C-alpha positions in Angstrom: 256.9 95.1 46.3 253.8 93.4 45.0 253.0 89.7 47.1 252.4 87.3 44.3 252.7 83.2 45.2 252.4 80.2 42.6 249.4 80.3 41.3 248.3 83.6 41.3 246.9 85.6 38.2 248.9 89.2 37.5 248.6 91.9 34.9 251.8 92.5 32.7 252.8 95.7 31.4 252.6 95.2 27.8 249.7 92.7 26.9 250.2 89.5 25.4 250.2 89.6 21.7 246.7 87.4 21.4 243.4 88.7 21.6 240.5 87.6 23.4 237.8 86.7 21.4 234.5 87.6 23.6 236.0 91.4 23.6 238.6 91.7 20.8 241.2 93.1 23.4 244.6 91.6 23.5 245.2 89.2 26.6 246.6 90.6 29.6 246.4 88.1 32.4 249.0 85.8 33.2 249.2 82.6 35.6 252.4 82.0 37.8 253.5 78.6 37.2 256.7 78.2 38.8 258.5 80.3 41.6 262.1 79.9 42.2 265.1 82.4 40.7 263.3 82.0 37.6 259.2 82.4 36.8 257.3 81.0 34.8 254.1 82.8 33.6 251.2 81.1 31.3 248.7 83.4 29.4 245.3 82.7 30.6 243.8 83.1 27.1 246.0 81.2 24.9 248.1 79.1 27.3 251.7 80.3 26.1 254.2 79.9 28.7 257.2 82.4 29.1 260.0 82.0 31.1 261.8 85.0 32.4 264.2 85.9 35.4 262.7 87.0 38.6 264.5 90.8 38.3 263.0 91.1 35.1 259.7 89.9 36.2 259.4 92.5 39.2 260.2 94.6 36.3 257.3 93.8 33.9 254.2 93.2 36.6 252.1 95.8 36.7 249.0 94.2 39.6 248.3 91.1 40.8 244.6 90.0 40.1 244.2 87.4 42.3 
């Protein structure tokens, strides 16, 4: 299981729909803003927030970037 904590930047299996202007690619870096039974993540490109259960998050996470 991957080790992550509050403030960690993670990469999910599917990229977010927003695009990074510099590269033109889909953004795929998320910052963890809440930890508990549910986890809230925020897109580092457009600041969109998503909340999901820890079970779903653990299935969808690809790797911890920092």
